[in-house]
C-alpha positions in Angstrom: 35.1 -14.6 5.7 35.8 -10.9 6.1 38.8 -8.7 5.6 40.4 -6.6 8.4 37.9 -3.7 7.9 35.0 -6.0 8.6 33.7 -6.2 5.0 31.8 -9.3 3.9 33.4 -11.5 1.2 31.5 -13.5 -1.4 31.3 -16.7 0.7 29.7 -14.8 3.6 27.2 -13.1 1.3 26.2 -16.4 -0.4 25.7 -17.9 3.1 23.4 -15.0 4.1 21.2 -15.7 1.0 21.2 -19.5 1.5 20.9 -19.1 5.3 17.9 -16.9 5.1 16.2 -18.9 2.4 16.7 -22.3 3.9 14.8 -22.0 7.2 12.1 -24.4 8.2 10.0 -24.4 5.0 12.0 -27.0 3.0 11.6 -29.6 5.9 7.8 -29.4 5.6 7.8 -29.2 1.8 6.8 -32.9 0.9 3.6 -32.6 2.9 2.8 -28.9 2.1 3.1 -29.6 -1.7 1.2 -32.9 -1.6 -1.7 -31.2 0.2 -1.9 -28.6 -2.6 -1.1 -30.5 -5.8 -0.4 -33.7 -7.8 2.9 -34.6 -9.5 2.1 -32.9 -12.8 0.9 -29.6 -11.2 4.0 -29.7 -9.0 6.3 -29.9 -12.0 4.5 -27.1 -13.9 4.4 -24.9 -10.7 8.2 -25.4 -10.1 8.9 -24.5 -13.8 6.9 -21.2 -13.5 8.4 -20.4 -10.1 12.0 -21.1 -11.3 11.5 -18.6 -14.1 9.8 -16.0 -11.9 12.2 -16.2 -9.0 15.2 -16.4 -11.3 14.2 -13.1 -13.0 13.8 -11.6 -9.5 17.3 -12.8 -8.7 18.6 -11.2 -11.9 16.8 -8.0 -11.0 18.7 -7.8 -7.7 21.9 -8.6 -9.5 21.4 -6.0 -12.2 20.4 -3.3 -9.7 23.4 -4.1 -7.4 25.7 -3.6 -10.5 24.0 -0.6 -12.1 23.2 1.3 -8.9 26.3 0.7 -6.7 25.6 3.9 -4.8 22.2 2.5 -3.4 22.7 0.6 -0.1 20.0 -1.4 1.6 18.5 -3.4 -1.4 14.7 -3.5 -1.5 14.3 -0.4 0.5 16.8 1.8 -1.5 15.3 0.7 -4.9 11.7 1.6 -3.9 12.9 5.0 -2.6 15.1 5.9 -5.6 12.3 4.9 -8.1 9.1 6.0 -6.3 9.9 8.5 -3.6 10.5 8.6 0.2 7.1 7.2 1.4 7.4 4.1 -0.9 11.0 3.6 0.3 9.8 3.9 3.9 6.9 1.5 3.3 9.3 -1.1 1.7 11.6 -0.9 4.7 8.7 -1.0 7.2 6.9 -3.9 5.4 10.2 -5.9 5.0 11.1 -5.3 8.7 7.7 -6.5 10.0 7.8 -9.5 7.7 11.2 -10.4 8.9 10.7 -10.3 12.6 7.3 -12.0 12.4 9.0 -14.7 10.5 11.5 -15.1 13.4 8.5 -15.6 15.8 7.5 -18.5 13.5 11.0 -19.9 13.5 11.1 -20.0 17.3 7.8 -21.8 17.5 8.8 -24.4 14.8 12.2 -24.9 16.5 10.7 -25.7 19.9 7.9 -27.8 18.3 10.7 -29.9 16.6 12.4 -30.2 20.0 9.1 -31.3 21.3 9.6 -34.5 19.3 12.4 -35.4 21.8 11.2 -33.4 24.9 7.4 -33.5 25.3 7.5 -30.5 27.6 7.9 -28.2 24.6 4.7 -29.5 23.0 3.8 -27.7 19.7 6.3 -25.0 20.4 3.9 -22.7 22.3 3.9 -24.1 25.8 5.2 -22.0 28.7 8.5 -24.0 28.7 8.9 -23.5 25.0 8.3 -19.7 25.2 10.8 -19.4 28.1 13.3 -21.5 26.0 12.7 -19.3 22.9 13.1 -16.1 24.9 16.5 -17.2 26.4 17.6 -18.2 22.8 16.3 -14.9 21.4 18.5 -12.8 23.7 21.5 -15.1 23.3 21.3 -14.4 19.5 20.8 -10.7 20.2 24.0 -10.4 22.3 25.9 -12.5 19.8 24.9 -10.1 17.0 25.9 -7.1 19.2 29.4 -8.5 19.3 29.8 -7.7 15.5 28.2 -8.3 12.1 31.2 -10.1 10.6 31.4 -12.5 13.6 27.7 -13.3 13.3 28.1 -13.7 9.5 30.9 -16.2 10.1 28.7 -18.3 12.5 25.9 -18.1 9.9 28.3 -19.5 7.3 29.1 -22.5 9.6 25.4 -23.2 10.3 24.6 -22.9 6.6 27.1 -25.6 5.7 25.8 -27.8 8.6 22.2 -27.5 7.5 23.0 -28.4 3.9 24.6 -31.8 4.9 21.2 -33.5 5.9 19.6 -32.2 2.7 22.4 -33.7 0.6 22.0 -37.1 2.4 18.2 -37.0 2.0 18.6 -36.4 -1.7 21.1 -39.2 -2.2 19.2 -41.8 -0.2 15.9 -40.9 -1.9 17.5 -41.0 -5.3 18.3 -44.7 -4.8 14.9 -45.5 -3.2 12.9 -43.6 -5.8 10.2 -45.7 -7.5 8.9 -44.5 -10.9 5.6 -46.4 -10.6 4.7 -44.5 -7.4 5.8 -41.2 -9.1 3.6 -41.8 -12.2 0.6 -43.5 -10.5 -1.7 -40.4 -10.5 0.2 -37.6 -12.3 -2.7 -35.1 -12.5 -4.1 -35.8 -9.0 -7.4 -37.1 -10.5 -7.7 -39.7 -7.7 -8.0 -36.8 -5.2 -10.9 -34.7 -6.4 -10.5 -32.2 -3.5 -7.3 -30.9 -5.1 -9.4 -29.3 -7.9 -8.4 -28.6 -11.4 -4.7 -28.6 -12.5 -4.8 -24.8 -12.8 -6.1 -24.6 -9.2 -3.4 -27.0 -8.1 -0.6 -25.0 -9.7 -1.9 -21.8 -8.1 -2.1 -23.3 -4.6 1.3 -25.0 -4.8 2.9 -21.7 -6.0 1.7 -20.0 -2.9 3.7 -22.5 -0.9 6.8 -21.8 -3.1 6.7 -18.1 -2.2 7.2 -18.9 1.5 10.3 -21.0 0.8 12.0 -18.4 -1.4 11.9 -15.4 0.9 15.5 -14.3 1.6 16.6 -14.1 -2.0 17.3 -10.4 -1.4 19.6 -11.1 1.6 22.9 -10.1 -0.1 21.4 -6.8 -1.5 20.3 -5.7 2.0 24.0 -6.0 3.1 25.4 -4.3 0.0 27.0 -1.5 2.0 29.0 -4.1 4.0 30.2 -6.1 0.9 33.9 -6.1 0.2 33.2 -5.9 -3.6 29.9 -4.6 -4.9 29.9 -7.1 -7.8 29.8 -9.9 -5.2 26.3 -8.8 -4.2 24.7 -9.9 -7.5 26.9 -13.0 -7.8 25.9 -14.1 -4.2 22.1 -13.6 -5.1 22.2 -15.8 -8.2 24.5 -18.5 -6.7 22.4 -18.6 -3.5 19.1 -18.8 -5.5 20.3 -21.6 -7.8 21.6 -23.7 -4.9 18.3 -23.4 -2.9 16.1 -24.0 -6.0 18.0 -27.3 -6.6 17.5 -28.5 -3.1 13.8 -27.5 -3.0 13.0 -29.3 -6.3 15.0 -32.4 -5.3 13.3 -32.7 -1.9 9.8 -32.2 -3.4 10.1 -34.3 -6.5 12.0 -37.2 -4.9 9.5 -37.5 -2.1 6.7 -38.0 -4.7 8.6 -41.2 -5.8 8.9 -42.6 -2.3 5.3 -42.2 -1.0 2.1 -41.4 -2.9 0.6 -37.9 -3.0 -2.3 -38.9 -0.5 0.2 -40.5 1.9 2.4 -37.4 1.8 -0.5 -35.1 2.3 -1.4 -36.9 5.6 2.1 -36.6 7.1 2.9 -34.6 10.2 5.5 -31.9 9.8 8.5 -31.8 9.5 7.4 -34.2 6.7 10.9 -34.8 5.4 11.6 -36.7 8.6 8.7 -39.1 8.0 9.8 -39.6 4.3 13.3 -40.6 5.3 12.0 -42.7 8.2 9.9 -44.6 5.6 13.1 -45.4 3.7 15.7 -46.1 6.4 13.9 -46.3 9.7 14.0 -44.2 12.9 17.5 -42.8 12.5 16.3 -41.0 9.3 13.7 -39.0 11.3 16.4 -38.1 14.0 18.8 -36.9 11.3 16.3 -34.6 9.6 15.1 -33.3 13.0 18.7 -32.4 14.0 19.2 -30.8 10.6 16.0 -28.8 11.1 17.2 -27.5 14.5 20.5 -26.4 13.0 18.7 -24.9 10.0 16.3 -22.9 12.1 19.2 -21.6 14.4 21.1 -20.4 11.3 18.0 -18.8 9.7 17.2 -17.0 13.0 20.7 -15.5 12.9 20.3 -14.4 9.2 17.0 -12.8 9.8 18.0 -11.0 13.0 20.9 -9.5 11.0 18.6 -8.5 8.1 16.0 -6.9 10.4 18.5 -4.6 12.1 20.3 -3.8 8.8 17.1 -2.7 6.9 16.1 -0.2 9.7 19.6 1.1 10.0 20.0 1.7 6.2 16.6 3.6 6.1 17.6 5.7 9.2 21.0 6.5 7.6 19.4 8.6 4.9 16.6 10.0 7.1 13.7 7.8 6.0 13.5 6.3 9.5 13.9 8.3 12.7 17.5 9.2 13.9 17.5 7.0 17.0 17.7 3.9 14.7 21.0 5.1 13.2 23.0 4.5 16.4 25.8 1.9 16.1 27.7 0.4 18.9 31.5 0.2 19.1 31.4 -2.9 16.9 29.5 -1.1 14.2 26.3 -3.0 14.9 23.0 -1.0 14.6 22.2 -1.5 18.2 18.9 0.5 18.6 17.4 -1.2 15.5 18.4 -4.6 17.0 16.8 -3.8 20.4 13.6 -2.6 18.8 13.4 -5.7 16.5 14.0 -8.3 19.3 11.6 -6.5 21.7 8.9 -7.0 19.1 9.8 -10.7 18.7 9.6 -11.1 22.5 6.2 -9.5 22.7 4.8 -11.8 19.9 6.4 -14.8 21.5 4.3 -14.1 24.6 1.2 -13.6 22.5 1.6 -17.1 20.9 1.0 -18.5 24.4 -2.6 -17.2 24.3 -3.4 -17.1 20.6 -1.9 -19.7 18.3 -4.2 -19.2 15.3 -3.6 -15.5 15.2 0.1 -16.1 15.2 -0.1 -18.6 12.3 -2.2 -16.1 10.2 0.3 -13.4 11.0 3.1 -15.5 9.5 1.1 -15.7 6.2 0.4 -12.0 6.5 4.1 -11.4 7.0 4.9 -13.2 3.8 2.4 -11.2 1.8 4.0 -8.0 3.2 7.3 -8.9 1.7 5.8 -9.1 -1.8 5.3 -5.3 -1.9 9.1 -4.6 -1.6 9.7 -7.3 -4.3 7.2 -5.6 -6.5 8.9 -2.2 -6.2 12.4 -3.6 -6.9 11.2 -5.2 -10.1 9.3 -2.0 -11.1 12.5 0.1 -10.4 14.5 -2.2 -12.7 11.9 -1.7 -15.5 11.9 2.0 -14.9 15.7 2.2 -15.3 15.5 0.3 -18.6 12.6 2.4 -19.9 14.4 5.7 -19.1 17.7 4.3 -20.5 19.3 5.3 -17.2 22.8 3.8 -16.8 22.3 2.2 -20.3 23.7 5.1 -22.4 26.0 2.8 -24.6 24.4 -0.6 -24.0 21.2 -0.9 -26.1 21.2 -4.8 -26.3 21.7 -5.0 -22.5 18.9 -2.5 -22.0 16.5 -4.7 -24.0 17.5 -7.8 -22.1 17.1 -6.2 -18.7 13.7 -4.7 -19.8 12.4 -8.2 -20.6 13.8 -9.7 -17.4 12.5 -6.9 -15.3 9.1 -7.1 -17.1 8.8 -10.8 -16.3 9.8 -10.3 -12.7 7.2 -7.5 -12.4 4.4 -9.6 -13.8 5.4 -12.4 -11.5 5.4 -10.1 -8.4 1.9 -8.8 -9.4 0.7 -12.4 -9.9 1.9 -13.3 -6.4 0.0 -10.5 -4.9 -3.1 -11.6 -6.7 -2.5 -15.3 -5.7 -2.2 -14.2 -2.1 -5.7 -12.7 -2.3 -7.4 -9.4 -1.2 -7.7 -10.6 2.4 -4.0 -10.3 3.0 -3.6 -7.1 1.1 -6.2 -5.5 3.4 -4.7 -7.0 6.5 -1.2 -5.8 5.5 -2.6 -2.2 5.0 -3.5 -2.5 8.7 0.2 -3.1 9.5 1.5 -0.5 7.0 -0.7 2.4 8.3 0.8 2.9 11.8 4.3 3.1 10.3 3.5 6.6 9.1 4.1 7.8 12.7 7.8 6.9 12.3 7.9 8.3 8.8 6.5 11.6 10.0 9.0 11.7 12.9 11.9 11.2 10.4 10.6 14.0 8.1 10.2 16.4 11.0 13.8 15.7 12.1 15.1 17.1 8.8 12.5 19.9 8.6 10.7 18.5 5.5 7.0 18.2 4.8 5.8 14.7 5.6 4.1 13.8 2.3 4.2 15.0 -1.3 0.7 15.4 -3.0 1.0 11.9 -4.7 2.1 10.3 -1.4 -0.9 11.9 0.4 -3.2 10.0 -2.1 -1.2 6.7 -1.5 -1.4 7.1 2.3 -5.1 7.8 2.1 -5.6 4.5 0.1 -3.5 2.7 2.8 -5.6 4.2 5.6 -8.9 3.3 3.8 -7.6 -0.3 3.4 -6.6 -0.4 7.1 -10.1 0.9 8.2 -11.8 -1.7 5.9 -9.6 -4.4 7.5 -10.2 -3.2 11.0 -14.0 -3.2 10.4 -13.7 -6.6 8.7 -12.0 -8.1 11.8 -14.6 -6.5 14.1 -17.6 -7.5 11.9 -16.2 -11.0 11.2 -16.1 -10.9 7.4 -12.3 -10.9 7.6 -10.6 -13.3 9.9 -7.0 -13.8 11.0 
């Protein structure tokens, strides 16, 4: 999937987007959605999410085409539009979010294996942590052998994980019962779901978790064979994943009722298929989930190392993260990333609840880089930058960027103040690396505006730290 110079072709870039978006979330979707909303709210929520996320996909496509000189996607856009510290924060937040997500993938992977081998339990027993650690370093050394080799393996696992999803959709299409689907459209029989508006808000929070990875191709823009492929890969990947997510969610609601689905154990797709075809259905989905998680792990290890490397290349991260090995893999960034994953795997042995909350926290941290990307697209259109002769296109991109920006702000609001404060706690220490990078090139650390922004981050971090100590904030 790469040419002789190691550049990534369209197929490999699409696989990176699909591979990073289809992780474990889709396999738990029937239960997660049914626990939040009835059929009507689910359909409304998907319609809003499709528009919001599609505009975000178009933002990444537009920026890839209009700013081909910017490598590193979400990080580069924040830096170009809003200065070095915002660029650094985007890279730092994205990186933390990505490796914390990998900790979650390892736990879910071994909890699925626990279905067949009880020794792995819920994915956080000593045996599971040892297994996860062995796998982590196997993936690490695979990536050290070369990005294009790892991208090819990711393409293979992406194809393998799509097969059980296609089978699930086809089988459930034939087993779908309209009377079950329409029995209680607005969830009135389940008062605890709350109002339809409340249901829509809650289910849309779940949809954010399953869409992360939409920016996968733009992070690798520097390694793409053709720059135009970056935008194409983003939109193709997004539409493919959206189709699978909606099919899995909507078809399940015609197989079992909303209260039945809400009570299922995860991965709930396995239980839905078992309900239709018997035990082999559960086995098929579990095998699909294992392959899916392995592929997603690989995608995210690649993305983690690449974002740190891209930021170090233009002196926003310290110089040591710029080192590549003979295979052009950012080795130091990879070692730092996987060392953090290893530390947190050990922590999950002692503190499961903290780890679960950190996964939600990780997801809220990724919303900030999304917000800056949408804001940068709006900024370009407002300034008419790169739009000298294209007024109609400028108007179209301004509308698309505006919708994406409103959607990103709404997601931050939906996530709640708690996660904003807690993410400030993780953003604040990053300033040490930022200061080191600035000193290496003999520049002052902050501009006057950045000093104010950093002060706000520190205040948020102190409030969060006190909140955790005092108990009014909990992980």
